MDTraj code that builds the backbone (N, CA, C; nanometers):
import mdtraj as md
import numpy as np

residues = "ARG ALA HIS ILE CYS ARG THR ILE THR ARG ARG ALA GLU ARG ASN VAL TYR ARG VAL ALA GLU ASP TYR PRO ILE SER ASP LEU VAL LEU ILE PHE LEU ASN ARG LEU SER ASP TYR PHE PHE VAL LEU ALA ARG LYS GLU SER GLN SER SER ALA LYS GLU ILE TYR TRP GLU GLN ASP ASN ILE".split()
xyz = np.array([
    [1.0091, -0.1014, 0.7407],
    [1.0525, -0.0776, 0.6052],
    [0.9371, -0.1218, 0.5170],
    [0.8622, -0.2251, 0.5570],
    [0.7519, -0.2822, 0.4749],
    [0.6339, -0.1732, 0.4594],
    [0.6196, -0.0904, 0.5722],
    [0.5286, 0.0110, 0.5607],
    [0.5585, 0.1198, 0.4524],
    [0.6837, 0.1456, 0.4295],
    [0.7445, 0.2388, 0.3351],
    [0.7181, 0.1754, 0.1968],
    [0.7488, 0.0489, 0.1742],
    [0.7147, -0.0258, 0.0530],
    [0.5569, -0.0082, 0.0177],
    [0.4872, -0.0282, 0.1266],
    [0.3364, -0.0285, 0.0980],
    [0.2972, 0.1191, 0.0696],
    [0.3561, 0.2163, 0.1208],
    [0.3149, 0.3536, 0.0902],
    [0.3489, 0.3842, -0.0529],
    [0.4708, 0.3417, -0.1017],
    [0.5064, 0.3611, -0.2336],
    [0.4267, 0.2932, -0.3271],
    [0.3805, 0.1696, -0.2903],
    [0.2963, 0.0915, -0.3876],
    [0.1596, 0.1492, -0.4003],
    [0.1055, 0.2053, -0.2808],
    [-0.0240, 0.2744, -0.2839],
    [-0.0249, 0.3957, -0.3692],
    [0.0863, 0.4669, -0.3548],
    [0.1094, 0.5916, -0.4411],
    [0.1049, 0.5513, -0.5909],
    [0.1763, 0.4479, -0.6256],
    [0.1791, 0.4056, -0.7629],
    [0.0409, 0.3550, -0.8049],
    [-0.0353, 0.2859, -0.7168],
    [-0.1641, 0.2386, -0.7515],
    [-0.2530, 0.3680, -0.7848],
    [-0.2539, 0.4689, -0.7002],
    [-0.3354, 0.5846, -0.7253],
    [-0.2942, 0.6593, -0.8540],
    [-0.1647, 0.6664, -0.8829],
    [-0.1154, 0.7201, -1.0109],
    [-0.1661, 0.6422, -1.1271],
    [-0.1586, 0.5054, -1.1259],
    [-0.2093, 0.4278, -1.2298],
    [-0.3513, 0.4501, -1.2551],
    [-0.4348, 0.4546, -1.1461],
    [-0.5748, 0.4844, -1.1626],
    [-0.5925, 0.6245, -1.2298],
    [-0.5195, 0.7170, -1.1976],
    [-0.5340, 0.8446, -1.2630],
    [-0.4996, 0.8347, -1.4209],
    [-0.3943, 0.7679, -1.4458],
    [-0.3600, 0.7480, -1.5946],
    [-0.4621, 0.6654, -1.6672],
    [-0.5163, 0.5695, -1.5904],
    [-0.6267, 0.4799, -1.6596],
    [-0.7513, 0.5651, -1.6947],
    [-0.7703, 0.6797, -1.6437],
    [-0.8812, 0.7668, -1.6843],
    [-0.8654, 0.8077, -1.8252],
    [-0.7381, 0.8253, -1.8748],
    [-0.7102, 0.8750, -2.0093],
    [-0.6531, 0.7730, -2.1045],
    [-0.5987, 0.6651, -2.0527],
    [-0.5339, 0.5721, -2.1345],
    [-0.5799, 0.4274, -2.1034],
    [-0.5857, 0.3392, -2.1917],
    [-0.6237, 0.2020, -2.1504],
    [-0.5147, 0.1342, -2.0792],
    [-0.5506, 0.0930, -1.9581],
    [-0.4545, 0.0197, -1.8615],
    [-0.5185, -0.1191, -1.8343],
    [-0.4481, -0.2202, -1.8414],
    [-0.5010, -0.3569, -1.8048],
    [-0.5454, -0.3587, -1.6580],
    [-0.6586, -0.4247, -1.6391],
    [-0.7146, -0.4384, -1.5025],
    [-0.6090, -0.5256, -1.4221],
    [-0.5367, -0.6059, -1.4893],
    [-0.4404, -0.6880, -1.4081],
    [-0.3318, -0.6012, -1.3348],
    [-0.2856, -0.4916, -1.4011],
    [-0.1920, -0.3998, -1.3436],
    [-0.2578, -0.3447, -1.2137],
    [-0.3786, -0.3078, -1.2140],
    [-0.4411, -0.2542, -1.0980],
    [-0.4569, -0.3516, -0.9881],
    [-0.4943, -0.4692, -1.0189],
    [-0.5080, -0.5804, -0.9353],
    [-0.3813, -0.6090, -0.8748],
    [-0.2675, -0.6265, -0.9552],
    [-0.1328, -0.6571, -0.8991],
    [-0.0857, -0.5573, -0.7963],
    [-0.1107, -0.4351, -0.8233],
    [-0.0624, -0.3305, -0.7318],
    [-0.1382, -0.3288, -0.6068],
    [-0.2750, -0.3565, -0.6183],
    [-0.3494, -0.3656, -0.4947],
    [-0.3088, -0.4931, -0.4154],
    [-0.2783, -0.5981, -0.4758],
    [-0.2360, -0.7202, -0.3995],
    [-0.1012, -0.7011, -0.3457],
    [-0.0099, -0.6307, -0.4151],
    [0.1223, -0.6059, -0.3624],
    [0.1158, -0.5169, -0.2462],
    [0.0244, -0.4232, -0.2448],
    [0.0087, -0.3348, -0.1264],
    [-0.0413, -0.4123, -0.0192],
    [-0.1358, -0.5001, -0.0378],
    [-0.1868, -0.5970, 0.0742],
    [-0.0691, -0.6802, 0.1302],
    [0.0112, -0.7291, 0.0447],
    [0.1340, -0.8119, 0.0910],
    [0.2071, -0.7356, 0.1745],
    [0.2550, -0.6118, 0.1355],
    [0.3393, -0.5298, 0.2158],
    [0.2717, -0.4960, 0.3599],
    [0.1478, -0.4852, 0.3560],
    [0.0741, -0.4525, 0.4832],
    [0.0855, -0.5724, 0.5764],
    [0.0621, -0.6913, 0.5258],
    [0.0586, -0.8113, 0.6085],
    [0.2091, -0.8349, 0.6516],
    [0.3084, -0.8163, 0.5654],
    [0.4417, -0.8237, 0.5969],
    [0.4843, -0.7332, 0.7156],
    [0.4444, -0.5991, 0.6972],
    [0.4651, -0.5086, 0.8083],
    [0.4079, -0.5457, 0.9322],
    [0.2890, -0.5964, 0.9294],
    [0.2314, -0.6465, 1.0631],
    [0.3048, -0.7606, 1.1169],
    [0.3486, -0.8481, 1.0386],
    [0.4283, -0.9649, 1.0797],
    [0.5563, -0.9198, 1.1505],
    [0.6156, -0.8174, 1.0775],
    [0.7455, -0.7688, 1.1282],
    [0.7324, -0.7000, 1.2638],
    [0.6162, -0.6263, 1.2713],
    [0.5852, -0.5578, 1.4028],
    [0.5746, -0.6589, 1.5169],
    [0.4931, -0.7676, 1.4853],
    [0.4687, -0.8594, 1.5917],
    [0.5997, -0.9383, 1.6417],
    [0.6887, -0.9558, 1.5484],
    [0.8231, -1.0264, 1.5896],
    [0.9273, -0.9324, 1.6426],
    [0.9019, -0.7996, 1.6448],
    [1.0048, -0.7142, 1.6972],
    [0.9519, -0.6291, 1.8056],
    [0.9701, -0.4997, 1.7905],
    [0.9420, -0.3961, 1.8957],
    [0.7863, -0.3827, 1.8951],
    [0.7487, -0.3039, 1.9992],
    [0.6064, -0.2642, 2.0141],
    [0.5562, -0.1932, 1.9032],
    [0.4348, -0.2294, 1.8623],
    [0.3653, -0.1673, 1.7493],
    [0.3075, -0.0331, 1.7893],
    [0.3412, 0.0749, 1.7034],
    [0.2827, 0.2058, 1.7343],
    [0.1676, 0.2259, 1.6324],
    [0.0507, 0.2566, 1.7012],
    [-0.0739, 0.2667, 1.6238],
    [-0.0946, 0.4152, 1.5912],
    [-0.1434, 0.4418, 1.4642],
    [-0.1797, 0.5726, 1.4197],
    [-0.3036, 0.6168, 1.4652],
    [-0.3111, 0.7370, 1.5210],
    [-0.4341, 0.7960, 1.5614],
    [-0.4621, 0.9271, 1.4853],
    [-0.5796, 0.9426, 1.4319],
    [-0.6082, 1.0583, 1.3537],
    [-0.6299, 1.1777, 1.4458],
    [-0.5744, 1.2934, 1.4089],
    [-0.6046, 1.4096, 1.4841],
    [-0.7391, 1.4519, 1.4673],
    [-0.8014, 1.5040, 1.5709],
    [-0.9369, 1.5583, 1.5660],
    [-0.9308, 1.7029, 1.5466],
    [-0.9234, 1.7426, 1.4254],
    [-0.9126, 1.8880, 1.4032],
    [-1.0450, 1.9372, 1.3614],
])
top = md.Topology()
chain = top.add_chain()
for i, resn in enumerate(residues, 1):
    res = top.add_residue(resn, chain, resSeq=i)
    for name in ("N", "CA", "C"):
        top.add_atom(name, md.element.get_by_symbol(name[0]), res)
traj = md.Trajectory(xyz[None], top)
């Protein structure tokens, strides 16, 4: 579930960057979202280590 939180946080971060192109946004907002995403990544890794086998993502070679 932490991976889902991270995905949503990253989406929010990208959206804020788009908004920041047209409107003034505090750098602290962007820094906060980035660090929050990092936190969820580490949390997800920790959860994976303590439970079931971790599934690694592999990019398709198209």
